[in-house]
One Martini backbone bead per residue (centre of mass of N, CA, C, O) as a GRO file, in nm:
protein
  453
    1MET     BB    1  -4.889  -0.493   4.876
    2ASN     BB    2  -4.778  -0.389   4.581
    3ILE     BB    3  -4.602  -0.537   4.329
    4LEU     BB    4  -4.566  -0.227   4.187
    5ALA     BB    5  -4.455  -0.097   4.445
    6HIS     BB    6  -4.129   0.016   4.425
    7GLY     BB    7  -4.017   0.160   4.691
    8ILE     BB    8  -3.954   0.449   4.684
    9GLY     BB    9  -3.788   0.669   4.842
   10GLY     BB   10  -3.800   0.924   5.043
   11VAL     BB   11  -3.682   1.293   5.071
   12ARG     BB   12  -3.787   1.475   5.319
   13ASP     BB   13  -3.544   1.374   5.549
   14LEU     BB   14  -3.305   1.507   5.449
   15PRO     BB   15  -3.018   1.690   5.542
   16VAL     BB   16  -3.059   1.798   5.248
   17PRO     BB   17  -3.143   1.933   4.978
   18GLU     BB   18  -3.229   1.807   4.673
   19SER     BB   19  -3.079   2.022   4.501
   20PHE     BB   20  -2.799   1.933   4.580
   21PHE     BB   21  -2.799   1.671   4.410
   22PHE     BB   22  -2.833   1.801   4.134
   23THR     BB   23  -2.581   1.982   4.141
   24THR     BB   24  -2.370   1.766   4.203
   25ALA     BB   25  -2.419   1.583   3.958
   26ALA     BB   26  -2.347   1.797   3.748
   27ILE     BB   27  -2.057   1.852   3.849
   28VAL     BB   28  -1.948   1.566   3.813
   29LEU     BB   29  -1.983   1.565   3.505
   30ILE     BB   30  -1.807   1.805   3.438
   31VAL     BB   31  -1.545   1.708   3.570
   32SER     BB   32  -1.528   1.451   3.406
   33PHE     BB   33  -1.506   1.585   3.132
   34VAL     BB   34  -1.241   1.731   3.188
   35LEU     BB   35  -1.070   1.481   3.257
   36LEU     BB   36  -1.109   1.329   2.993
   37GLY     BB   37  -0.980   1.549   2.814
   38MET     BB   38  -0.693   1.532   2.964
   39LEU     BB   39  -0.645   1.192   2.996
   40TRP     BB   40  -0.821   1.085   2.738
   41LYS     BB   41  -0.632   1.027   2.431
   42ARG     BB   42  -0.721   0.726   2.378
   43PRO     BB   43  -0.839   0.433   2.291
   44LEU     BB   44  -0.939   0.154   2.531
   45LEU     BB   45  -1.172  -0.047   2.521
   46GLU     BB   46  -1.117  -0.232   2.275
   47ALA     BB   47  -0.822  -0.310   2.365
   48HIS     BB   48  -0.964  -0.455   2.648
   49ALA     BB   49  -1.198  -0.664   2.570
   50ASP     BB   50  -1.053  -0.951   2.598
   51GLY     BB   51  -0.875  -0.981   2.824
   52ARG     BB   52  -0.841  -1.235   3.074
   53ARG     BB   53  -0.794  -1.548   3.140
   54LEU     BB   54  -0.908  -1.799   3.291
   55PRO     BB   55  -0.874  -2.074   3.414
   56ALA     BB   56  -0.926  -2.365   3.249
   57VAL     BB   57  -1.095  -2.512   3.460
   58LEU     BB   58  -1.306  -2.289   3.523
   59SER     BB   59  -1.406  -2.261   3.231
   60ALA     BB   60  -1.499  -2.555   3.195
   61VAL     BB   61  -1.715  -2.548   3.412
   62LEU     BB   62  -1.884  -2.297   3.318
   63LEU     BB   63  -1.896  -2.426   3.001
   64SER     BB   64  -2.041  -2.674   3.053
   65THR     BB   65  -2.285  -2.895   2.961
   66ALA     BB   66  -2.392  -2.979   3.234
   67LEU     BB   67  -2.451  -2.701   3.350
   68ARG     BB   68  -2.636  -2.605   3.121
   69ILE     BB   69  -2.853  -2.827   3.154
   70VAL     BB   70  -2.931  -2.768   3.444
   71LEU     BB   71  -3.021  -2.470   3.398
   72GLN     BB   72  -3.232  -2.536   3.178
   73VAL     BB   73  -3.415  -2.714   3.343
   74VAL     BB   74  -3.483  -2.505   3.554
   75SER     BB   75  -3.600  -2.285   3.360
   76VAL     BB   76  -3.830  -2.460   3.244
   77ALA     BB   77  -3.963  -2.520   3.519
   78LEU     BB   78  -4.026  -2.219   3.578
   79LEU     BB   79  -4.203  -2.165   3.339
   80PHE     BB   80  -4.423  -2.381   3.406
   81LEU     BB   81  -4.483  -2.277   3.686
   82THR     BB   82  -4.577  -1.998   3.605
   83LEU     BB   83  -4.811  -2.089   3.425
   84ALA     BB   84  -4.960  -2.264   3.633
   85THR     BB   85  -5.003  -2.049   3.855
   86ALA     BB   86  -5.146  -1.841   3.673
   87LEU     BB   87  -5.382  -2.033   3.588
   88PHE     BB   88  -5.439  -2.219   3.883
   89GLY     BB   89  -5.399  -2.022   4.088
   90ILE     BB   90  -5.438  -1.782   4.284
   91ALA     BB   91  -5.570  -1.457   4.221
   92THR     BB   92  -5.387  -1.343   4.426
   93GLU     BB   93  -5.100  -1.187   4.377
   94LEU     BB   94  -4.938  -1.224   4.665
   95LEU     BB   95  -5.014  -1.557   4.660
   96ASN     BB   96  -4.861  -1.575   4.384
   97PHE     BB   97  -4.579  -1.671   4.216
   98ALA     BB   98  -4.570  -1.526   3.937
   99PRO     BB   99  -4.546  -1.215   3.986
  100THR     BB  100  -4.286  -1.213   4.151
  101PHE     BB  101  -4.111  -1.364   3.959
  102VAL     BB  102  -4.137  -1.179   3.706
  103TYR     BB  103  -4.112  -0.871   3.832
  104VAL     BB  104  -3.853  -0.946   4.023
  105ILE     BB  105  -3.667  -1.192   3.966
  106PHE     BB  106  -3.646  -1.161   3.661
  107TRP     BB  107  -3.659  -0.845   3.574
  108LEU     BB  108  -3.427  -0.778   3.806
  109GLY     BB  109  -3.221  -1.018   3.841
  110VAL     BB  110  -3.100  -1.065   3.553
  111PRO     BB  111  -2.975  -0.789   3.504
  112LEU     BB  112  -2.780  -0.808   3.745
  113LEU     BB  113  -2.631  -1.062   3.648
  114SER     BB  114  -2.536  -0.933   3.380
  115ILE     BB  115  -2.371  -0.699   3.504
  116LEU     BB  116  -2.178  -0.896   3.679
  117PHE     BB  117  -2.143  -1.189   3.472
  118GLY     BB  118  -2.300  -1.158   3.211
  119ASN     BB  119  -2.437  -1.381   2.961
  120VAL     BB  120  -2.657  -1.580   3.130
  121TRP     BB  121  -2.911  -1.608   2.945
  122ARG     BB  122  -2.808  -1.832   2.751
  123ALA     BB  123  -2.856  -2.049   2.993
  124LEU     BB  124  -3.149  -1.941   3.122
  125SER     BB  125  -3.319  -1.972   2.878
  126PRO     BB  126  -3.604  -2.149   2.809
  127TRP     BB  127  -3.627  -2.106   2.499
  128ARG     BB  128  -3.345  -2.200   2.429
  129ALA     BB  129  -3.373  -2.480   2.558
  130LEU     BB  130  -3.605  -2.582   2.377
  131ALA     BB  131  -3.453  -2.548   2.114
  132ASP     BB  132  -3.211  -2.728   2.179
  133ALA     BB  133  -3.380  -2.984   2.225
  134THR     BB  134  -3.502  -2.999   1.944
  135VAL     BB  135  -3.242  -3.024   1.787
  136TRP     BB  136  -3.139  -3.278   1.924
  137VAL     BB  137  -3.373  -3.465   1.842
  138LEU     BB  138  -3.348  -3.430   1.534
  139GLU     BB  139  -3.046  -3.523   1.509
  140ARG     BB  140  -3.095  -3.808   1.642
  141GLY     BB  141  -3.311  -3.868   1.394
  142GLY     BB  142  -3.156  -3.760   1.119
  143ARG     BB  143  -3.216  -3.458   1.117
  144GLU     BB  144  -3.223  -3.131   0.997
  145ALA     BB  145  -3.170  -2.823   1.163
  146ARG     BB  146  -3.359  -2.564   1.006
  147PRO     BB  147  -3.442  -2.278   0.907
  148VAL     BB  148  -3.693  -2.145   0.720
  149LEU     BB  149  -3.540  -1.871   0.728
  150GLU     BB  150  -3.342  -1.606   0.632
  151TRP     BB  151  -3.170  -1.371   0.798
  152SER     BB  152  -3.127  -1.044   0.676
  153GLY     BB  153  -3.139  -0.770   0.884
  154ARG     BB  154  -3.348  -0.545   0.808
  155TRP     BB  155  -3.491  -0.521   1.107
  156GLY     BB  156  -3.313  -0.582   1.323
  157ARG     BB  157  -3.425  -0.472   1.657
  158TYR     BB  158  -3.735  -0.417   1.628
  159PRO     BB  159  -3.862  -0.674   1.738
  160ALA     BB  160  -3.744  -0.652   2.022
  161ALA     BB  161  -3.866  -0.374   2.084
  162ALA     BB  162  -4.160  -0.471   2.065
  163ALA     BB  163  -4.145  -0.688   2.287
  164LEU     BB  164  -4.059  -0.503   2.517
  165PHE     BB  165  -4.289  -0.301   2.499
  166ALA     BB  166  -4.514  -0.502   2.564
  167PHE     BB  167  -4.414  -0.561   2.852
  168VAL     BB  168  -4.407  -0.268   2.972
  169ALA     BB  169  -4.703  -0.215   2.910
  170LEU     BB  170  -4.813  -0.422   3.100
  171GLU     BB  171  -4.673  -0.314   3.360
  172LEU     BB  172  -4.758   0.019   3.322
  173ALA     BB  173  -5.065   0.020   3.179
  174ASN     BB  174  -5.200  -0.187   3.331
  175PRO     BB  175  -5.413  -0.204   3.596
  176ARG     BB  176  -5.347  -0.547   3.617
  177PRO     BB  177  -5.045  -0.691   3.571
  178ALA     BB  178  -5.056  -0.920   3.826
  179TYR     BB  179  -5.269  -1.082   3.713
  180PRO     BB  180  -5.243  -1.415   3.662
  181ARG     BB  181  -5.410  -1.448   3.393
  182THR     BB  182  -5.270  -1.226   3.238
  183LEU     BB  183  -4.981  -1.347   3.270
  184ALA     BB  184  -5.031  -1.611   3.126
  185ILE     BB  185  -5.093  -1.491   2.846
  186ALA     BB  186  -4.825  -1.337   2.818
  187THR     BB  187  -4.637  -1.583   2.846
  188ALA     BB  188  -4.749  -1.742   2.604
  189LEU     BB  189  -4.700  -1.528   2.387
  190TYR     BB  190  -4.395  -1.497   2.426
  191SER     BB  191  -4.323  -1.789   2.377
  192TYR     BB  192  -4.418  -1.791   2.088
  193TRP     BB  193  -4.236  -1.569   1.984
  194ALA     BB  194  -3.965  -1.708   2.054
  195LEU     BB  195  -4.003  -1.993   1.920
  196ALA     BB  196  -4.097  -1.907   1.635
  197GLY     BB  197  -3.845  -1.737   1.569
  198MET     BB  198  -3.638  -1.973   1.596
  199ALA     BB  199  -3.770  -2.155   1.381
  200VAL     BB  200  -3.754  -1.955   1.141
  201TYR     BB  201  -3.444  -1.802   1.200
  202GLY     BB  202  -3.309  -1.897   1.443
  203ARG     BB  203  -3.150  -1.877   1.737
  204ASP     BB  204  -2.932  -1.652   1.695
  205ALA     BB  205  -3.094  -1.440   1.536
  206TRP     BB  206  -3.335  -1.405   1.742
  207THR     BB  207  -3.160  -1.341   1.989
  208ARG     BB  208  -3.022  -1.083   1.857
  209CYS     BB  209  -3.325  -0.940   1.732
  210GLY     BB  210  -3.619  -1.061   1.870
  211GLU     BB  211  -3.553  -1.119   2.170
  212GLY     BB  212  -3.591  -0.895   2.408
  213PHE     BB  213  -3.446  -1.010   2.660
  214ALA     BB  214  -3.180  -1.098   2.519
  215VAL     BB  215  -3.096  -0.815   2.428
  216ALA     BB  216  -3.094  -0.672   2.697
  217PHE     BB  217  -2.894  -0.864   2.846
  218GLU     BB  218  -2.661  -0.834   2.642
  219LEU     BB  219  -2.614  -0.532   2.674
  220LEU     BB  220  -2.565  -0.544   2.988
  221SER     BB  221  -2.321  -0.752   2.977
  222ARG     BB  222  -2.110  -0.532   2.868
  223ILE     BB  223  -2.044  -0.430   3.164
  224ALA     BB  224  -1.908  -0.666   3.244
  225PRO     BB  225  -1.607  -0.840   3.372
  226PHE     BB  226  -1.741  -1.069   3.187
  227ALA     BB  227  -1.651  -1.319   2.924
  228VAL     BB  228  -1.670  -1.477   2.606
  229ARG     BB  229  -1.369  -1.613   2.447
  230ASP     BB  230  -1.296  -1.865   2.255
  231GLY     BB  231  -1.414  -2.071   2.482
  232THR     BB  232  -1.359  -1.855   2.719
  233VAL     BB  233  -1.311  -1.697   3.019
  234VAL     BB  234  -1.307  -1.347   3.086
  235VAL     BB  235  -1.135  -1.072   3.231
  236ARG     BB  236  -1.240  -0.723   3.273
  237TRP     BB  237  -1.320  -0.418   3.232
  238PRO     BB  238  -1.563  -0.239   3.280
  239CYS     BB  239  -1.727  -0.152   2.967
  240THR     BB  240  -1.555  -0.273   2.731
  241GLY     BB  241  -1.806  -0.394   2.569
  242LEU     BB  242  -1.883  -0.075   2.470
  243GLY     BB  243  -1.701  -0.053   2.253
  244GLY     BB  244  -1.762   0.113   1.987
  245ASP     BB  245  -1.996   0.028   1.764
  246GLU     BB  246  -2.362   0.007   1.652
  247ARG     BB  247  -2.506  -0.133   1.340
  248ILE     BB  248  -2.770  -0.227   1.438
  249ARG     BB  249  -3.075  -0.195   1.376
  250GLY     BB  250  -3.270  -0.053   1.646
  251THR     BB  251  -3.094   0.010   1.899
  252LEU     BB  252  -3.203   0.284   1.983
  253VAL     BB  253  -3.498   0.203   2.032
  254PHE     BB  254  -3.440  -0.014   2.239
  255VAL     BB  255  -3.300   0.169   2.452
  256ALA     BB  256  -3.539   0.361   2.474
  257VAL     BB  257  -3.725   0.156   2.606
  258MET     BB  258  -3.558   0.109   2.857
  259LEU     BB  259  -3.539   0.412   2.950
  260GLY     BB  260  -3.840   0.513   2.911
  261SER     BB  261  -3.983   0.315   3.104
  262THR     BB  262  -3.848   0.404   3.371
  263SER     BB  263  -3.931   0.698   3.351
  264PHE     BB  264  -4.234   0.655   3.341
  265ASP     BB  265  -4.260   0.512   3.606
  266GLY     BB  266  -4.188   0.760   3.771
  267PHE     BB  267  -4.405   0.956   3.650
  268SER     BB  268  -4.666   0.779   3.720
  269ARG     BB  269  -4.609   0.859   4.048
  270THR     BB  270  -4.704   1.129   4.014
  271ILE     BB  271  -4.935   1.364   4.069
  272THR     BB  272  -4.993   1.443   3.779
  273TRP     BB  273  -5.063   1.158   3.673
  274SER     BB  274  -5.265   1.070   3.891
  275ASN     BB  275  -5.470   1.295   3.829
  276LEU     BB  276  -5.526   1.216   3.537
  277ILE     BB  277  -5.639   0.931   3.599
  278ALA     BB  278  -5.858   1.027   3.794
  279ASP     BB  279  -6.013   1.202   3.589
  280ILE     BB  280  -6.085   0.976   3.393
  281ARG     BB  281  -6.245   0.808   3.593
  282ALA     BB  282  -6.453   1.024   3.664
  283ASP     BB  283  -6.563   1.068   3.369
  284LEU     BB  284  -6.622   0.729   3.371
  285ALA     BB  285  -6.810   0.643   3.615
  286GLY     BB  286  -7.070   0.534   3.423
  287SER     BB  287  -6.902   0.316   3.315
  288ALA     BB  288  -6.756   0.052   3.239
  289GLN     BB  289  -6.478  -0.101   3.348
  290ARG     BB  290  -6.355  -0.162   3.073
  291THR     BB  291  -6.356   0.128   2.975
  292VAL     BB  292  -6.174   0.245   3.191
  293ASP     BB  293  -5.933   0.063   3.150
  294LEU     BB  294  -5.885   0.127   2.849
  295ALA     BB  295  -5.834   0.429   2.884
  296THR     BB  296  -5.590   0.410   3.086
  297THR     BB  297  -5.417   0.236   2.905
  298LEU     BB  298  -5.391   0.429   2.664
  299VAL     BB  299  -5.265   0.664   2.826
  300ASN     BB  300  -5.018   0.505   2.922
  301VAL     BB  301  -4.908   0.431   2.643
  302ALA     BB  302  -4.871   0.723   2.555
  303GLY     BB  303  -4.670   0.797   2.776
  304LEU     BB  304  -4.460   0.584   2.712
  305THR     BB  305  -4.413   0.668   2.419
  306ALA     BB  306  -4.317   0.956   2.483
  307PHE     BB  307  -4.063   0.874   2.631
  308VAL     BB  308  -3.930   0.712   2.404
  309VAL     BB  309  -3.924   0.955   2.204
  310THR     BB  310  -3.761   1.149   2.382
  311VAL     BB  311  -3.505   0.985   2.392
  312THR     BB  312  -3.459   0.973   2.088
  313LEU     BB  313  -3.457   1.281   2.026
  314THR     BB  314  -3.232   1.372   2.223
  315TYR     BB  315  -3.018   1.202   2.098
  316LEU     BB  316  -3.037   1.307   1.804
  317GLY     BB  317  -2.975   1.599   1.884
  318ALA     BB  318  -2.691   1.550   1.999
  319VAL     BB  319  -2.572   1.420   1.737
  320TRP     BB  320  -2.629   1.654   1.549
  321ALA     BB  321  -2.452   1.857   1.708
  322ALA     BB  322  -2.189   1.696   1.684
  323ARG     BB  323  -2.179   1.699   1.376
  324ALA     BB  324  -2.178   2.007   1.343
  325LEU     BB  325  -1.921   2.073   1.515
  326THR     BB  326  -1.737   1.858   1.329
  327ARG     BB  327  -1.822   1.822   1.029
  328SER     BB  328  -1.944   1.551   0.972
  329ARG     BB  329  -2.028   1.301   0.723
  330ARG     BB  330  -2.103   1.106   0.929
  331SER     BB  331  -2.283   0.906   1.115
  332LEU     BB  332  -2.322   0.905   1.489
  333VAL     BB  333  -2.530   0.700   1.598
  334PRO     BB  334  -2.361   0.426   1.625
  335ASP     BB  335  -2.131   0.555   1.814
  336PHE     BB  336  -2.341   0.672   2.071
  337VAL     BB  337  -2.540   0.439   2.180
  338LEU     BB  338  -2.388   0.268   2.406
  339PRO     BB  339  -2.385   0.492   2.639
  340LEU     BB  340  -2.692   0.424   2.720
  341VAL     BB  341  -2.665   0.153   2.876
  342PRO     BB  342  -2.569   0.249   3.164
  343ILE     BB  343  -2.814   0.429   3.200
  344ALA     BB  344  -3.030   0.212   3.197
  345ALA     BB  345  -2.907   0.060   3.435
  346ALA     BB  346  -2.929   0.291   3.639
  347TYR     BB  347  -3.240   0.323   3.628
  348MET     BB  348  -3.299   0.039   3.731
  349VAL     BB  349  -3.164   0.059   4.000
  350ALA     BB  350  -3.302   0.317   4.105
  351HIS     BB  351  -3.604   0.212   4.077
  352TYR     BB  352  -3.559  -0.124   4.182
  353PHE     BB  353  -3.394  -0.178   4.435
  354SER     BB  354  -3.619  -0.197   4.661
  355LEU     BB  355  -3.787  -0.419   4.527
  356LEU     BB  356  -3.579  -0.644   4.529
  357VAL     BB  357  -3.501  -0.637   4.838
  358ILE     BB  358  -3.795  -0.654   4.955
  359GLN     BB  359  -3.995  -0.823   4.751
  360GLY     BB  360  -3.797  -1.060   4.692
  361GLN     BB  361  -3.850  -1.214   4.972
  362PHE     BB  362  -4.138  -1.344   4.891
  363ILE     BB  363  -4.035  -1.602   4.739
  364ILE     BB  364  -3.992  -1.789   4.979
  365PRO     BB  365  -4.290  -1.848   5.067
  366LEU     BB  366  -4.393  -1.903   4.773
  367ALA     BB  367  -4.232  -2.166   4.713
  368SER     BB  368  -4.414  -2.340   4.919
  369ASP     BB  369  -4.690  -2.173   4.788
  370PRO     BB  370  -4.754  -2.115   4.465
  371PHE     BB  371  -5.093  -2.156   4.459
  372GLY     BB  372  -5.234  -2.082   4.735
  373ARG     BB  373  -5.314  -2.383   4.919
  374GLY     BB  374  -5.148  -2.431   5.202
  375TRP     BB  375  -4.866  -2.500   5.164
  376ASP     BB  376  -4.523  -2.656   5.278
  377LEU     BB  377  -4.265  -2.772   5.108
  378PHE     BB  378  -4.000  -2.605   5.268
  379GLY     BB  379  -4.080  -2.446   5.543
  380THR     BB  380  -4.139  -2.111   5.438
  381VAL     BB  381  -4.432  -1.986   5.478
  382GLY     BB  382  -4.354  -1.830   5.766
  383TRP     BB  383  -4.172  -1.638   5.643
  384ALA     BB  384  -4.040  -1.310   5.733
  385PRO     BB  385  -3.998  -1.031   5.581
  386ASN     BB  386  -3.768  -0.753   5.570
  387VAL     BB  387  -3.901  -0.430   5.521
  388THR     BB  388  -3.644  -0.269   5.693
  389ILE     BB  389  -3.358  -0.314   5.554
  390VAL     BB  390  -3.417  -0.026   5.426
  391THR     BB  391  -3.403   0.303   5.399
  392PRO     BB  392  -3.500   0.581   5.237
  393GLU     BB  393  -3.219   0.712   5.243
  394THR     BB  394  -3.059   0.476   5.121
  395ILE     BB  395  -3.214   0.463   4.857
  396TRP     BB  396  -3.143   0.746   4.760
  397TYR     BB  397  -2.834   0.711   4.753
  398VAL     BB  398  -2.838   0.482   4.551
  399GLN     BB  399  -2.978   0.638   4.325
  400VAL     BB  400  -2.772   0.858   4.288
  401GLY     BB  401  -2.521   0.681   4.245
  402ALA     BB  402  -2.625   0.530   3.997
  403LEU     BB  403  -2.670   0.772   3.810
  404VAL     BB  404  -2.388   0.892   3.815
  405VAL     BB  405  -2.225   0.645   3.729
  406GLY     BB  406  -2.377   0.592   3.464
  407HIS     BB  407  -2.316   0.872   3.330
  408VAL     BB  408  -2.009   0.864   3.348
  409ALA     BB  409  -1.983   0.609   3.179
  410GLY     BB  410  -2.116   0.725   2.926
  411LEU     BB  411  -1.912   0.951   2.887
  412ALA     BB  412  -1.661   0.771   2.856
  413ILE     BB  413  -1.757   0.606   2.611
  414ALA     BB  414  -1.795   0.849   2.424
  415HIS     BB  415  -1.505   0.949   2.437
  416ASP     BB  416  -1.366   0.699   2.331
  417ARG     BB  417  -1.507   0.717   2.054
  418ALA     BB  418  -1.411   1.000   1.971
  419VAL     BB  419  -1.095   0.937   1.974
  420ALA     BB  420  -1.138   0.718   1.744
  421ILE     BB  421  -1.263   0.904   1.516
  422PHE     BB  422  -1.090   1.161   1.605
  423GLU     BB  423  -0.777   1.285   1.568
  424ASP     BB  424  -0.864   1.542   1.682
  425ARG     BB  425  -0.902   1.652   2.000
  426ARG     BB  426  -1.088   1.899   1.962
  427THR     BB  427  -1.303   1.754   1.803
  428ALA     BB  428  -1.367   1.536   2.011
  429LEU     BB  429  -1.457   1.746   2.230
  430ARG     BB  430  -1.689   1.880   2.073
  431SER     BB  431  -1.862   1.621   2.039
  432GLN     BB  432  -1.918   1.625   2.377
  433TYR     BB  433  -2.103   1.856   2.451
  434PRO     BB  434  -2.384   1.731   2.388
  435MET     BB  435  -2.345   1.483   2.574
  436LEU     BB  436  -2.323   1.635   2.833
  437ALA     BB  437  -2.600   1.762   2.820
  438LEU     BB  438  -2.751   1.492   2.812
  439MET     BB  439  -2.650   1.381   3.088
  440VAL     BB  440  -2.759   1.609   3.262
  441LEU     BB  441  -3.052   1.576   3.182
  442TYR     BB  442  -3.086   1.278   3.273
  443THR     BB  443  -2.996   1.312   3.564
  444VAL     BB  444  -3.192   1.534   3.665
  445GLY     BB  445  -3.446   1.394   3.562
  446GLY     BB  446  -3.413   1.132   3.731
  447LEU     BB  447  -3.407   1.270   4.012
  448TRP     BB  448  -3.682   1.409   3.992
  449LEU     BB  449  -3.852   1.155   3.959
  450LEU     BB  450  -3.765   1.022   4.230
  451SER     BB  451  -3.858   1.269   4.417
  452ARG     BB  452  -4.175   1.244   4.315
  453GLY     BB  453  -4.259   0.937   4.392
   0.00000   0.00000   0.00000
């Protein structure tokens, strides 16, 4: 089983034609749009973003220094274990701890935790933990821990977008992304990027704008019903953290990388793209393997870039149309970018749900023998994962449900922002016609990609 064979369920044996799902999803969005226009008459998300405080004792435990230190120690230990197993463990991907941990447990598990429980990455980040430890040591030695440079904010989130793009390019464009030695180099390079950025610009500034995973998980955490406000944990309605605008530069490009990468992942497993890669390999059959791998990597990177650009341009087109319909003098790009976040989350759930559920189980035997040397540290090396835990039909229904819910949430967030911007309800409603068209396009396109995988 390929670590990157994402296990998307087939749809050939569904009780109704797949076109039924496309039509139904579009109808659900249109009906939701009508209901939002009739019932959602004033902005609600920002007004309820503060939520209600959890009991003081529970908040104190969850935000305690002791718990944070324990989590940080574990995260740093896992980072070094990942590096060690990738460098010195068995070269076979499925017998090495690092690939499954990075591509399944980390890349799929942490986003899910963020969506459910809030910005847990602030406590789980091993790079933040190492930076915190460094600052603590310096201050205990009587020295002041100060960043080398002041973060001006001019670059916005473009550094984080570049870091995330590099990771997804490794995952989706490299012929052997799960090869442990390649993964070791990538992990070391990203660790340098994260730690050097924090040293130069400070922990908070680099986490907010430069560290790709931190930015991704923070944006996804705004969906969660939990958040930290004024030193206490609050519970709130889901997605209220996505109310308002987002004026940090580069946010659109960053979200486009999130959304475009999962879309390209689906398209890369269609017959069309598979045939293209096969033709390239056939044309270069007499060349060295490195040449073949480089050519296919470049083509995959080009495809990935095309999907990111497509997401960006379709969004800008919808916003341009909304501005034209409302005759607004202000740019609406910062106002409607956050509705893309639940859509990106929906695409991640739809594309990777089966991978997390099925292949995530393999971390249990791998934990007992992380280097692939025949160990049995925890007595679980013989544990057999249940690869039939979900059926292809169940996977498909989860995918459809995730996409529809994510796009309806995006539509609601955009509508909430529209009624906050435009005093006239008709103007607010007109601004959402292009957003509805965009949501229908993304929904049907996402379902088509899943059905072709």
